[in-house]
N, C-alpha and C positions, 0 to 999 in steps of 0.2 A: 554705114551699118553693115555688118557682116551678114551674108546670106544664112538663112536658117537651115540647119542640116537635118536630114532625116524626115522631111515632111512628105507624107504620102497619105493616100486614102486607104481606109480599111477595105472598102469595096464600093462599087457603084450601086445605087439603089433606084428603084422605080418611084414614080410619082405617088403611087398608092402606098408604098412602104414609107415614104417620107411622111405622108399624111397620117399613117398609123403611128409612127414614132413621135410625131408632134401633135397628136390629137388633143392634147390639153393646151395647145398654143405654141406658136413659134415666134421667135424674136429675131429680127434682122439686126445683126451686130455691126455690119458695115458692108458697103459695096465699093468695088473698084473695077473700072473698065466693065467687062461683061460678066463679072463674078459677084455673087451675093453670098455672104457668110451668115448662117443662121444657127441658133440653137433651139431646141424644142423638147417637150416632155410628153411622155405617155402616161404620166401619173406615178410610175414606178421608177423611171430612169430618165436622165437627161441625155440627149443626143446632140451631135454637132455636125454641121453640113456645109459643104461648098457647093453652090449651085452655079452652073455655067449657063448663063442666059443665052449665049450664042448657039450652043448645041442642045440646050435643054436637058443636059445630063446633070444628075445630082450624085454627090459623093459623100459617104459617111466618113467622118474623120474622128480621131480620138480627141479627148479634152486637151491634152498637151499641145497637139498641133493647132487646135483652135486658139488656145491661149497664146501661143507664139505668134500666130497671125494677127490676132486682135491687139496684142501689146505692141507689135511692130507698127500697126496702122495708127494707133492712138498715141504712141509715144515717140513719134518723130522718125519712124523708119522711112527709108527711101521708097517711094511709090513704085519705082522700077523694080527694086528688089522684091517687094511684096508681090507685085504682079508676076514676076518670074517664079516665085514660090507657089503662087496659086496655079500657074501653068504646070509646075512640077507635080502638084497634088493631082491635077486633072489627068496628067499623062501617066501617073503611076499605076493606073488600072487599065488593063488591056482587054 
């Protein structure tokens, strides 16, 4: 599978901001290695997140990035490529 291009985080968010953006509930979409991918809603909008359990940092991502990661995971993408892309998302915010 080709590596997904253009995957990056919109920004890093705090635990409190995650809880606010997902106050109507969060769903774990998948986990791989030390990453968990979530979506959640505040009642008005749906947000998408990559959570790095190793560093306890959370990244807000757009719907397209989330879709690309989820479809790669569930539709036979290489786990190594997906992990590389998750690392890319996490390193895109400095």
